[in-house]
C-alpha positions in Angstrom: 170.5 69.1 97.3 167.7 67.2 95.3 164.9 65.3 96.8 165.1 62.0 95.3 161.3 61.3 95.7 160.4 64.2 93.4 160.7 63.4 89.7 162.6 66.1 87.5 160.6 68.1 85.3 161.8 66.4 82.1 160.8 62.9 83.7 157.1 63.9 83.9 154.8 62.3 81.6 153.0 64.7 79.3 149.3 65.3 80.0 146.8 62.6 79.8 144.5 63.2 76.7 141.6 61.5 78.8 142.1 64.1 81.5 141.9 66.9 79.1 138.8 65.4 77.4 137.3 65.1 81.0 138.2 68.8 81.5 136.3 69.8 78.5 133.2 67.8 79.5 133.3 69.4 82.9 133.4 72.8 81.4 130.5 72.0 79.0 128.4 70.8 81.8 129.2 73.7 84.0 128.3 76.1 81.4 125.2 74.4 80.5 124.4 74.5 84.3 125.0 78.0 84.4 122.9 78.9 81.4 119.8 76.8 82.9 120.3 78.5 86.3 120.4 82.1 84.6 117.3 81.2 82.7 115.6 80.0 85.9 116.5 83.1 87.7 115.2 85.3 84.9 111.8 83.4 85.4 112.0 83.7 89.2 112.4 87.6 88.9 109.5 87.8 86.4 107.2 85.7 88.8 108.4 87.9 91.7 107.3 91.0 90.0 103.7 89.4 89.5 103.5 88.3 93.1 104.8 91.6 94.4 102.2 93.3 92.4 99.4 91.0 93.7 100.5 91.3 97.4 100.5 95.1 97.3 97.1 95.1 95.7 95.8 92.6 98.6 97.6 94.8 101.4 95.6 97.9 99.9 92.5 95.9 100.0 92.7 94.3 103.6 95.2 96.6 105.2 99.2 96.2 105.6 98.9 94.8 109.0 96.1 92.3 107.9 98.3 90.4 105.4 101.3 88.1 106.0 103.0 87.0 102.8 105.6 84.2 103.0 108.2 83.7 100.5 108.4 80.3 98.7 111.6 79.1 96.8 110.9 79.5 93.2 109.9 76.1 91.3 108.8 75.5 87.8 106.6 78.7 87.0 104.8 78.5 90.5 104.5 81.6 92.7 107.2 82.9 95.0 104.7 84.3 97.6 101.8 83.0 99.6 99.6 85.3 101.4 96.7 85.1 104.2 94.6 87.7 105.8 93.6 88.1 109.4 91.2 85.5 110.5 87.6 86.7 111.4 86.3 86.3 114.9 84.2 83.1 113.9 87.2 81.6 112.2 89.5 81.9 115.1 86.6 80.5 117.4 86.4 77.6 115.2 90.3 77.2 115.2 90.4 77.5 119.0 87.6 74.9 119.3 89.4 72.4 117.5 92.5 72.8 119.8 90.2 72.8 122.9 88.0 69.6 121.8 91.4 67.7 121.0 92.4 68.1 124.9 88.9 67.7 126.6 88.8 65.2 129.3 87.2 61.9 128.3 87.9 62.3 124.8 90.9 60.6 123.1 93.6 63.3 122.4 94.2 63.9 118.7 97.9 64.6 118.2 97.1 66.0 115.0 94.5 68.4 116.2 96.7 71.4 116.0 97.6 70.7 112.4 94.2 70.3 111.3 93.2 73.4 113.0 96.0 75.4 111.6 95.4 73.9 108.0 91.6 74.7 108.0 92.5 78.3 109.0 94.7 78.4 105.8 91.8 77.0 103.7 89.6 80.1 104.6 92.3 82.6 105.1 94.3 82.2 102.1 94.3 85.1 99.6 97.0 84.6 97.2 97.8 82.4 95.0 94.5 81.2 93.4 93.4 77.6 93.9 94.9 76.0 90.9 98.4 77.5 91.3 98.1 76.8 95.1 97.4 73.2 94.7 100.4 72.9 92.5 102.5 74.8 94.8 101.5 72.3 97.6 102.3 69.6 95.7 106.1 71.2 95.4 106.0 72.5 98.8 103.9 70.1 101.1 104.5 72.0 104.4 103.5 75.3 103.0 99.7 74.9 104.1 100.5 74.3 107.7 103.0 77.2 107.8 100.3 79.4 106.2 97.7 78.5 108.7 100.1 79.4 111.4 100.7 82.7 109.8 97.1 83.4 109.9 96.9 82.6 113.5 99.6 84.9 114.5 97.8 87.9 112.5 95.0 87.6 114.9 97.2 88.1 118.1 99.2 91.2 119.4 102.7 91.3 120.2 104.2 92.3 123.5 106.4 95.5 123.5 110.0 94.9 124.6 111.3 96.8 127.6 113.8 99.5 126.9 112.5 100.0 123.4 112.4 103.9 122.5 
């Protein structure tokens, strides 16, 4: 029994030449995209080697537990990592003072005080990359500065041991 809604094979029209052309264009675009991505990945890996060498150098200088490195998605020749050192006591006092002053009775609360304090901490504790590269990186990844300040703040604290840990 034959389905009346399905055309027989000999009744099908030959392939539309426009579809073949579009398929060829799609293949070209996908190949060009893959080539571009491969070149970007190669550049990212080259940059990553540079970044890891510098982070290792900084960890040797400041101590492994006194440096936090954050991974950054690669973009246009910029570093793939940023790093901060542990804040000094005066730097942490200034950070805490900013936070406390924003909550002082009789003073209008500043909703951005925590952000400002963390970014100021990033300003003084960032150890990698250098200023020019970092400014370009901040343009590409605007949230990195706040994140870096928060990472510096965490370096100045201890962590609780979890129960049941050997």
